[in-house]
C-alpha positions as CSV (number, residue, x, y, z in Angstrom):
1,X,95.1,103.3,145.7
2,X,98.9,103.0,145.9
3,X,100.9,101.3,143.1
4,X,102.0,98.4,145.4
5,X,98.3,97.5,146.0
6,X,97.7,97.0,142.3
7,X,100.7,94.7,142.2
8,X,99.1,92.6,144.9
9,X,95.9,92.5,142.9
10,X,97.9,91.3,139.9
11,X,100.3,89.2,141.8
12,X,99.5,85.9,140.1
13,X,100.5,87.2,136.7
14,X,104.2,86.5,137.0
15,X,103.5,82.8,137.8
16,X,101.7,82.2,134.5
17,X,103.8,80.6,131.7
18,X,106.1,83.1,130.0
19,X,104.4,82.2,126.7
20,X,101.2,80.5,125.9
21,X,100.1,78.3,123.0
22,X,101.3,79.5,119.6
23,X,98.9,77.1,117.9
24,X,97.3,78.7,114.8
25,X,93.7,77.6,114.3
26,X,92.8,78.4,110.8
27,X,89.6,76.6,109.8
28,X,88.7,76.2,106.1
29,X,85.4,77.6,104.8
30,X,82.3,75.4,105.0
31,X,80.7,73.9,101.9
32,X,78.5,76.9,101.0
33,X,81.3,79.5,101.7
34,X,83.8,77.5,99.7
35,X,81.8,78.2,96.6
36,X,82.4,81.9,96.8
37,X,84.0,83.1,93.5
38,X,82.9,80.0,91.5
39,X,80.3,81.9,89.5
40,X,83.1,83.3,87.4
41,X,83.6,80.9,84.5
42,X,87.3,80.2,85.1
43,X,89.2,78.4,82.4
44,X,91.3,75.4,83.3
45,X,94.7,77.1,82.9
46,X,96.5,80.1,81.3
47,X,97.4,78.2,78.1
48,X,93.8,77.3,77.4
49,X,92.7,80.9,78.2
50,X,95.3,82.4,75.8
51,X,94.3,80.0,73.0
52,X,90.6,80.9,73.5
53,X,91.5,84.6,73.6
54,X,93.4,84.3,70.3
55,X,90.4,82.8,68.7
56,X,87.7,84.9,70.2
57,X,89.4,88.3,70.3
58,X,88.5,88.8,74.0
59,X,91.4,89.6,76.3
60,X,92.4,87.2,79.1
61,X,91.7,88.2,82.7
62,X,94.4,86.4,84.6
63,X,93.7,86.4,88.3
64,X,97.0,85.7,90.2
65,X,96.2,84.6,93.7
66,X,99.9,83.9,94.5
67,X,103.4,84.2,93.2
68,X,105.6,81.1,93.8
69,X,107.7,81.2,95.8
70,X,106.5,84.1,98.0
71,X,107.0,85.3,101.6
72,X,103.2,85.9,101.9
73,X,102.0,83.7,104.8
74,X,98.2,84.0,104.5
75,X,97.7,83.1,100.8
76,X,94.4,81.3,101.3
77,X,93.0,84.2,103.3
78,X,93.7,86.9,100.6
79,X,92.5,84.6,97.9
80,X,89.2,84.3,99.8
81,X,89.0,88.1,100.0
82,X,89.0,88.3,96.2
83,X,86.7,85.4,95.7
84,X,84.3,86.7,98.3
85,X,84.7,90.3,97.0
86,X,84.8,91.2,93.3
87,X,84.4,87.6,92.1
88,X,81.1,87.3,94.0
89,X,79.7,90.7,92.9
90,X,76.9,90.2,90.2
91,X,78.0,93.0,87.8
92,X,81.7,92.0,88.0
93,X,80.8,88.4,87.3
94,X,78.8,89.5,84.3
95,X,81.6,91.8,83.1
96,X,84.2,89.1,83.3
97,X,81.9,86.6,81.6
98,X,80.9,88.8,78.7
99,X,84.1,90.6,77.9
100,X,87.0,88.5,79.1
101,X,88.4,85.0,79.2
102,X,89.0,84.6,82.9
103,X,91.5,82.2,84.4
104,X,92.7,81.8,88.0
105,X,96.2,80.4,88.3
106,X,99.2,81.1,90.6
107,X,102.2,82.7,88.8
108,X,105.0,80.2,88.3
109,X,107.5,79.1,85.7
110,X,108.5,80.9,82.6
111,X,105.1,82.5,82.1
112,X,105.6,84.3,85.4
113,X,109.3,85.2,84.9
114,X,108.6,86.7,81.5
115,X,106.0,89.0,83.0
116,X,107.8,90.0,86.2
117,X,105.5,88.0,88.4
118,X,108.1,87.2,90.9
119,X,108.8,87.8,94.6
120,X,109.1,91.4,95.6
121,X,108.1,92.6,92.1
122,X,104.4,91.5,92.1
123,X,102.7,91.3,95.5
124,X,99.7,89.0,95.5
125,X,96.8,89.1,95.0
126,X,96.5,90.8,91.7
127,X,95.7,90.3,88.0
128,X,96.9,90.8,84.5
129,X,94.9,91.5,81.4
130,X,96.6,89.9,78.3
131,X,95.7,90.0,74.6
132,X,95.6,86.8,72.6
133,X,99.4,87.0,72.0
134,X,100.1,87.2,75.7
135,X,101.0,90.9,75.7
136,X,100.1,92.7,78.9
137,X,97.4,95.3,78.6
138,X,96.8,95.9,82.3
139,X,98.7,94.9,85.5
140,X,97.4,95.3,89.0
141,X,98.8,93.9,92.2
142,X,98.8,94.5,96.0
143,X,95.0,94.4,96.2
144,X,94.1,95.2,99.8
145,X,91.0,97.3,99.3
146,X,87.9,96.2,97.3
147,X,85.0,98.1,95.9
148,X,83.0,96.9,92.9
149,X,82.9,100.3,91.1
150,X,86.7,100.8,91.6
151,X,87.5,97.2,90.7
152,X,85.5,97.3,87.5
153,X,86.6,100.8,86.3
154,X,90.0,99.8,84.6
155,X,88.5,96.6,83.2
156,X,85.6,98.5,81.7
157,X,88.1,100.8,80.0
158,X,89.8,97.8,78.4
159,X,86.5,96.2,77.4
160,X,85.0,99.6,76.2
161,X,82.0,98.8,78.4
162,X,81.4,102.0,80.4
163,X,79.6,101.8,83.7
164,X,76.1,103.3,84.4
165,X,76.6,104.5,87.9
166,X,77.2,102.2,90.9
167,X,77.1,98.6,89.7
168,X,74.0,97.2,91.2
169,X,70.6,95.8,90.2
170,X,68.3,98.6,88.9
171,X,65.6,97.6,91.4
172,X,68.0,98.4,94.2
173,X,69.5,101.7,93.0
174,X,67.6,103.7,95.6
175,X,68.5,101.4,98.4
176,X,72.2,101.5,97.4
177,X,72.0,105.2,97.0
178,X,70.8,105.5,100.6
179,X,73.6,103.2,101.9
180,X,76.2,105.2,100.0
181,X,74.8,108.5,101.4
182,X,75.3,107.0,104.9
183,X,71.6,106.6,105.6
184,X,71.7,102.9,106.5
185,X,68.2,102.7,108.1
186,X,66.8,104.1,104.8
187,X,68.9,101.6,102.8
188,X,67.6,98.8,104.9
189,X,63.9,100.0,104.6
190,X,64.2,100.3,100.8
191,X,65.8,96.9,100.4
192,X,63.0,95.4,102.5
193,X,60.4,97.0,100.3
194,X,62.0,95.4,97.2
195,X,61.9,92.0,99.0
196,X,58.3,92.5,99.8
197,X,57.5,92.5,96.1
198,X,58.8,88.9,95.8
199,X,61.6,89.7,93.3
200,X,63.7,87.2,91.3
201,X,66.3,85.2,93.3
202,X,69.2,87.3,92.2
203,X,67.5,90.5,93.2
204,X,66.4,89.0,96.5
205,X,70.0,87.8,97.2
206,X,71.4,91.3,96.6
207,X,68.6,92.9,98.8
208,X,69.4,90.5,101.6
209,X,73.1,91.2,101.2
210,X,72.5,94.9,101.3
211,X,70.4,94.7,104.5
212,X,73.2,92.7,106.2
213,X,75.8,95.2,105.1
214,X,73.7,98.1,106.4
215,X,73.2,96.4,109.7
216,X,76.9,95.5,110.2
217,X,78.1,99.1,109.4
218,X,75.5,100.4,111.8
219,X,77.1,98.4,114.7
220,X,74.4,95.7,114.7
221,X,76.8,92.8,114.1
222,X,74.6,90.0,115.5
223,X,71.6,91.0,113.4
224,X,73.8,91.3,110.3
225,X,75.3,87.9,110.6
226,X,71.9,86.4,111.2
227,X,70.5,88.1,108.0
228,X,73.4,86.6,106.0
229,X,72.9,83.2,107.5
230,X,69.3,83.3,106.5
231,X,70.3,84.4,103.0
232,X,72.5,81.2,102.7
233,X,69.6,79.0,103.8
234,X,66.9,80.7,101.6
235,X,68.9,81.1,98.3
236,X,71.8,78.6,98.5
237,X,72.4,78.7,94.7
238,X,73.0,82.5,94.5
239,X,76.7,83.7,94.4
240,X,75.8,86.4,97.1
241,X,74.6,83.6,99.3
242,X,78.0,82.0,99.0
243,X,79.6,85.4,99.8
244,X,77.3,85.8,102.8
245,X,78.4,82.4,104.1
246,X,82.0,83.3,103.8
247,X,81.4,86.5,105.8
248,X,79.4,84.7,108.5
249,X,82.4,82.4,109.0
250,X,84.8,85.3,109.3
251,X,86.6,84.7,106.0
252,X,85.2,87.5,103.9
253,X,86.5,90.9,102.9
254,X,83.5,93.0,104.0
255,X,83.5,91.9,107.6
256,X,87.2,92.4,107.8
257,X,87.0,96.0,106.4
258,X,88.6,95.3,103.1
259,X,85.5,95.9,101.1
260,X,82.8,98.7,101.0
261,X,80.6,100.5,98.6
262,X,80.9,104.2,99.6
263,X,81.1,107.1,97.1
264,X,84.6,107.7,95.6
265,X,85.9,110.9,94.0
266,X,85.9,110.8,90.2
267,X,89.7,110.8,90.0
268,X,89.8,107.7,92.1
269,X,88.1,105.9,89.2
270,X,89.7,107.8,86.3
271,X,93.2,106.3,86.4
272,X,94.6,102.7,86.5
273,X,95.8,101.7,90.0
274,X,99.2,102.7,91.3
275,X,100.7,100.0,93.5
276,X,97.4,98.1,93.7
277,X,95.0,100.2,95.7
278,X,97.2,103.2,96.6
279,X,95.9,106.5,95.4
280,X,98.4,109.4,95.9
281,X,97.4,113.0,95.5
282,X,93.6,112.6,95.7
283,X,92.9,113.4,99.3
284,X,94.2,116.2,101.5
285,X,94.8,115.7,105.2
286,X,91.4,117.1,106.3
287,X,89.6,114.5,104.1
288,X,91.9,111.7,105.3
289,X,90.9,112.5,108.9
290,X,87.2,112.5,108.0
291,X,87.4,109.3,105.9
292,X,89.7,107.6,108.4
293,X,87.4,108.4,111.4
294,X,84.3,107.3,109.4
295,X,86.0,104.0,108.6
296,X,87.1,103.3,112.2
297,X,83.6,104.0,113.7
298,X,82.0,101.9,111.0
299,X,84.2,98.9,112.0
300,X,82.8,99.1,115.6
301,X,80.4,96.1,115.8
302,X,78.4,97.9,118.5
303,X,80.5,96.9,121.5
304,X,83.5,99.2,121.0
305,X,85.9,96.5,119.9
306,X,87.5,96.4,116.4
307,X,88.0,92.7,115.5
308,X,89.2,92.9,111.9
309,X,92.8,91.8,112.4
310,X,93.8,88.1,111.8
311,X,97.3,88.6,113.1
312,X,97.9,85.2,114.8
313,X,101.7,84.9,114.9
314,X,101.5,84.4,118.6
315,X,98.7,81.8,118.3
316,X,95.0,82.1,117.8
317,X,94.5,82.5,121.6
318,X,96.3,85.8,121.3
319,X,93.8,87.4,118.9
320,X,91.8,89.1,121.6
321,X,94.9,90.9,122.7
322,X,95.6,92.0,119.1
323,X,92.0,93.2,118.8
324,X,92.4,95.1,122.1
325,X,95.6,96.7,121.0
326,X,94.1,97.8,117.6
327,X,91.0,99.1,119.4
328,X,93.2,101.3,121.7
329,X,95.2,102.7,118.8
330,X,92.0,103.5,117.0
331,X,90.6,105.1,120.1
332,X,93.7,107.3,120.5
333,X,93.2,108.4,116.9
334,X,89.5,109.2,117.5
335,X,90.5,111.2,120.6
336,X,92.7,113.3,118.5
337,X,90.1,113.8,115.8
338,X,87.4,114.8,118.4
339,X,89.4,117.1,120.6
340,X,88.3,120.7,120.8
341,X,91.4,122.1,119.2
342,X,91.4,119.5,116.3
343,X,92.6,121.2,113.2
344,X,90.2,119.4,111.0
345,X,86.7,119.4,112.7
346,X,84.4,116.5,111.9
347,X,80.9,116.8,110.6
348,X,78.5,116.8,113.6
349,X,76.9,113.4,112.8
350,X,80.3,111.7,112.4
351,X,81.6,113.4,115.6
352,X,78.6,112.0,117.5
353,X,79.3,108.5,116.2
354,X,82.9,108.8,117.1
355,X,82.1,109.9,120.6
356,X,79.7,106.9,121.1
357,X,82.5,104.5,119.9
358,X,85.0,106.2,122.2
359,X,82.8,105.8,125.2
360,X,82.4,102.1,124.5
361,X,86.2,101.8,124.0
362,X,86.9,103.5,127.3
363,X,84.4,101.3,129.2
364,X,86.1,98.2,127.7
365,X,89.6,99.4,128.8
366,X,88.5,100.4,132.3
367,X,86.7,97.1,132.9
368,X,89.6,95.2,131.2
369,X,87.0,93.4,129.0
370,X,89.1,93.0,125.9
371,X,92.4,91.4,126.9
372,X,93.0,87.6,127.1
373,X,95.0,87.7,130.2
374,X,96.0,84.0,130.1
375,X,97.8,84.5,126.8
376,X,101.3,85.9,127.1
377,X,102.3,86.2,123.5
378,X,100.5,89.4,122.4
379,X,99.3,90.8,125.7
380,X,102.2,93.4,125.8
381,X,100.5,95.3,123.0
382,X,97.1,95.2,124.7
383,X,98.6,96.5,127.9
384,X,100.9,99.1,126.4
385,X,98.4,100.5,124.0
386,X,95.7,100.6,126.7
387,X,98.0,102.9,128.6
388,X,98.6,105.1,125.5
389,X,94.8,105.4,125.1
390,X,94.1,106.3,128.7
391,X,96.9,108.8,128.9
392,X,95.7,110.3,125.6
393,X,92.2,110.6,127.2
394,X,93.6,112.6,130.1
395,X,95.5,114.9,127.7
396,X,92.5,115.5,125.4
397,X,89.9,115.7,128.2
398,X,91.6,116.9,131.3
399,X,88.2,117.1,133.2
400,X,88.1,113.3,133.1
401,X,91.6,112.8,134.5
402,X,90.5,111.7,138.0
403,X,87.9,109.4,136.7
404,X,90.4,107.7,134.4
405,X,93.2,107.6,137.0
406,X,92.3,104.2,138.6
407,X,92.3,102.5,135.2
408,X,95.7,104.1,134.5
409,X,97.0,102.8,137.8
410,X,95.8,99.3,137.0
411,X,97.3,99.5,133.6
412,X,100.7,100.5,134.9
413,X,100.6,97.6,137.3
414,X,99.6,95.1,134.6
415,X,102.4,96.3,132.3
416,X,105.1,96.1,134.9
417,X,103.9,92.7,136.1
418,X,104.7,91.4,132.6
419,X,108.4,92.4,133.0
420,X,110.7,89.6,134.1
421,X,113.7,90.1,136.4
422,X,115.9,90.5,133.3
423,X,113.9,93.7,132.4
424,X,113.2,92.3,129.0
425,X,109.5,92.8,128.0
426,X,108.4,90.4,125.4
427,X,105.5,89.7,123.0
428,X,106.2,86.4,121.3
429,X,109.8,86.7,122.4
430,X,111.9,89.2,124.3
431,X,113.2,92.0,122.1
432,X,114.2,95.7,122.2
433,X,111.1,97.0,120.4
434,X,108.9,95.4,122.9
435,X,111.0,96.9,125.7
436,X,110.8,100.4,124.0
437,X,107.1,100.1,123.6
438,X,106.6,99.3,127.3
439,X,108.9,102.2,128.3
440,X,107.1,104.7,126.1
441,X,103.7,103.6,127.5
442,X,105.1,104.0,131.1
443,X,106.3,107.5,130.1
444,X,102.8,108.5,129.0
445,X,101.4,107.2,132.2
446,X,103.9,109.1,134.3
447,X,103.1,112.2,132.3
448,X,99.5,111.7,133.3
449,X,100.5,111.8,136.9
450,X,100.6,108.1,137.6
451,X,103.2,106.6,139.9
452,X,105.6,104.4,137.8
453,X,108.2,102.3,139.7
454,X,111.6,103.5,138.9
455,X,113.1,100.1,139.4
456,X,111.1,98.6,136.5
457,X,112.1,101.6,134.4
458,X,115.7,101.2,135.2
459,X,115.7,97.4,134.5
460,X,114.0,98.1,131.1
461,X,116.5,100.8,130.2
462,X,119.4,98.5,131.1
463,X,117.9,95.7,129.0
464,X,117.2,98.0,126.1
465,X,120.8,99.4,126.1
466,X,122.2,95.9,126.0
467,X,120.8,95.6,122.5
468,X,122.4,98.8,121.2
469,X,125.6,98.5,119.1
470,X,128.3,101.2,119.2
471,X,127.0,102.5,115.9
472,X,123.5,103.0,117.3
473,X,121.7,100.0,115.7
474,X,119.5,97.8,117.8
475,X,119.3,94.0,117.5
476,X,116.1,92.3,116.5
477,X,116.0,89.9,119.4
478,X,117.3,90.5,122.9
479,X,121.1,90.2,123.4
480,X,121.3,87.9,126.4
481,X,125.1,87.2,126.0
482,X,128.0,88.8,124.2
483,X,128.0,92.1,122.3
484,X,125.0,93.2,120.2
485,X,125.3,92.7,116.5
486,X,123.1,94.5,114.0
487,X,123.6,96.6,110.9
488,X,122.2,100.1,110.5
489,X,120.5,99.0,107.3
490,X,118.7,96.1,108.9
491,X,117.9,98.0,112.2
492,X,116.9,101.4,110.8
493,X,113.2,100.8,111.1
494,X,113.3,100.0,114.8
495,X,116.0,102.4,115.8
496,X,113.8,105.5,116.3
497,X,111.5,103.7,118.7
498,X,114.3,102.1,120.6
499,X,116.3,105.3,120.9
500,X,113.1,107.1,121.9
501,X,112.5,104.6,124.7
502,X,115.9,105.5,126.1
503,X,115.6,109.2,125.5
504,X,112.3,109.6,127.3
505,X,113.9,108.6,130.6
506,X,117.2,110.5,130.1
507,X,119.2,107.5,128.9
508,X,120.0,108.9,125.5
509,X,120.7,112.3,124.0
510,X,119.7,114.6,121.1
511,X,122.5,113.4,118.8
512,X,121.7,109.8,119.1
513,X,117.9,110.4,118.8
514,X,118.4,112.5,115.6
515,X,120.8,109.9,114.1
516,X,118.2,107.2,114.7
517,X,115.4,109.2,113.0
518,X,117.7,110.1,110.1
519,X,118.7,106.4,109.7
520,X,115.0,105.4,109.7
521,X,114.2,108.0,107.0
522,X,117.3,107.1,104.9
523,X,116.3,103.4,104.7
524,X,112.6,103.9,104.5
525,X,112.6,102.3,101.1
526,X,113.3,99.0,102.5
527,X,110.1,99.1,104.5
528,X,108.1,100.5,101.6
529,X,109.2,97.7,99.3
530,X,107.6,95.0,101.5
531,X,104.7,97.0,102.9
532,X,101.9,94.6,101.9
533,X,103.6,91.3,102.7
534,X,102.4,89.6,105.9
535,X,105.7,88.0,106.9
536,X,109.4,88.8,106.9
537,X,110.1,89.4,103.2
538,X,113.7,90.5,102.6
539,X,117.2,89.7,103.6
540,X,117.0,92.4,106.4
541,X,114.0,90.8,108.0
542,X,111.6,93.6,107.1
543,X,107.9,92.7,106.7
544,X,104.7,94.6,106.1
545,X,103.7,94.5,109.8
546,X,106.7,96.8,110.6
547,X,105.7,99.5,108.2
548,X,103.3,101.7,110.3
549,X,104.8,100.5,113.6
550,X,108.2,101.9,112.6
551,X,106.8,105.0,110.8
552,X,104.7,106.1,113.7
553,X,107.7,105.7,116.1
554,X,109.9,107.6,113.7
555,X,107.4,110.5,113.6
556,X,107.1,110.5,117.4
557,X,110.9,110.4,117.8
558,X,111.3,113.2,115.2
559,X,109.0,115.4,117.3
560,X,111.5,115.2,120.1
561,X,114.4,116.5,118.0
562,X,115.1,120.0,119.4
563,X,116.9,121.5,116.4
564,X,114.1,122.8,114.2
565,X,116.5,123.2,111.3
566,X,117.1,119.4,111.4
567,X,113.6,118.4,112.6
568,X,111.3,120.2,110.1
569,X,112.8,118.7,106.9
570,X,112.5,115.2,108.4
571,X,108.9,115.9,109.4
572,X,108.0,117.3,106.0
573,X,109.4,114.2,104.3
574,X,107.5,111.9,106.6
575,X,104.3,113.8,106.2
576,X,104.6,113.6,102.5
577,X,105.1,109.9,102.7
578,X,101.9,109.4,104.7
579,X,99.9,111.6,102.5
580,X,101.1,109.6,99.5
581,X,99.9,106.3,100.9
582,X,96.1,106.3,101.4
583,X,94.1,103.5,99.7
584,X,91.7,104.8,97.1
585,X,88.9,105.1,99.8
586,X,91.1,107.2,102.1
587,X,92.0,104.5,104.6
588,X,95.4,102.9,105.1
589,X,97.0,99.5,105.4
590,X,100.3,97.7,105.5
591,X,100.0,93.9,106.2
592,X,96.5,92.7,105.4
593,X,96.9,90.4,108.4
594,X,97.1,93.3,110.8
595,X,94.2,95.0,109.0
596,X,93.0,98.4,107.8
597,X,91.8,99.6,111.2
598,X,95.3,99.2,112.5
599,X,96.8,100.9,109.4
600,X,94.3,103.7,109.4
601,X,94.8,104.4,113.1
602,X,98.6,104.4,112.9
603,X,98.5,106.7,109.8
604,X,96.3,109.2,111.6
605,X,98.5,109.1,114.7
606,X,101.6,109.7,112.5
607,X,99.9,112.7,110.8
608,X,99.2,114.2,114.2
609,X,102.8,113.6,115.4
610,X,103.9,115.4,112.2
611,X,101.6,118.4,112.7
612,X,104.4,120.8,112.9
613,X,105.2,120.1,109.2
614,X,101.7,121.2,107.9
């Protein structure tokens, strides 16, 4: 079918509103879910906790849910992750109760300033352990990955209370061992056997929780949520029932991929955390690919859609498009990991699970089942990344090229139908990085042999060039009138993507492309400093959601630099950055709002783009 025909099919799209509702629907937890974390005996305030610590000799555990003021937008959400994660885990509750004086209080005033609990120095959520005189014994912030064994390890060192294996009830050790070995059916069967013996309520709650976790990570989302719902009804006074209710309502860390219980290497538990949950130097690239793929396929709820992200800057009605975009990026990473020439082959069982997930993802994209086409705020990402995914499929699996071709044609038509006469593609607003993303996707489609209308490309190139200053910086928003104004320092993150968008269609040159990549690398520290914030966080407008977006674009732009003497040092530097950033479980994240599926997919894509530097 010719390109013009697809435009006819999609002809109504330009007549929809340019932007849709930006209303953010953020419901509070229900009564049962709101109790999550309340089993910890929190003291009334820090002063009372310190006075008690002075008298008892126990250290204070000061949970800091927020720093005031802070650029973190979703403070209630990250607080729920902690309350529904470690503060709902039975052994962690017991540890804090027996060995610490726990208090939960936002950081503010002199107590915060004296301890450096201020914006851009302590990124919530986190905690401090203080002695009775208020001296800091342990400081942990930027908590974005949760695991009971990992969370307890530094606290047990302070309390001199060593762990005896994975922290669970002894009656469930075999069931948890099966879960941690990846045998989820065996984990479920063993937990059911414990339940058949009519255990005490606390043991029953943990067994029910384990069954739900095994079901969810096996792709049986509906059954998992029903099991947790039943737990809340049967044992409403158990902390794990409160946790289960939080998960059922979509507020909890496990369902969103921020919590799990898988085995960790010993050195992941041996040292106190660096930058929260970051663990440099523990995993090599082969292990990061294995763990990253395992994480991504485990987050498939059984229908090939990854729904962990809560990024709703464009309104709640745009979330399906965010999920579609993340799913396509994850799919592209899975394609790279499963291709015949992959440098780090996957274990057979994991490869089979990845293939099943890929087939579901492809079916969703070809049938256009994921996108919310009536929403205009985030649909650009869904359309552009669907093209990336399908084009990557043709590159990795040339034998499927003809079968994928119709979906690629429809995808091109859908993306160009989003472009207004001005040429300025938009997401929540028109901007150069949206234009560059669309142009890059069209380039991939053209490489795959799909007809791409040159008129749309030319309009996009003209619009993108309008935002470029004489020094090579690109504005944040579109320059509709006058000359573009932007500093290199503030624009360095987006410069490689924007310059690459021009370069792919012959509208830039090697000198400009290299300069953009070098600027991005030179000012990388600005991105790194705000990586785990979920909003614009510094005077340059950088926020966590730009971190992997900009780093992947920089890696892909660097691969186009012809001069190997200039290119390879840049690629080695970038690869070292990525290898330094895994969470302690081998996954990746920037803004918690975008989620760990997005961060992990982007990190794997960046590692592949930097393969020449291995």
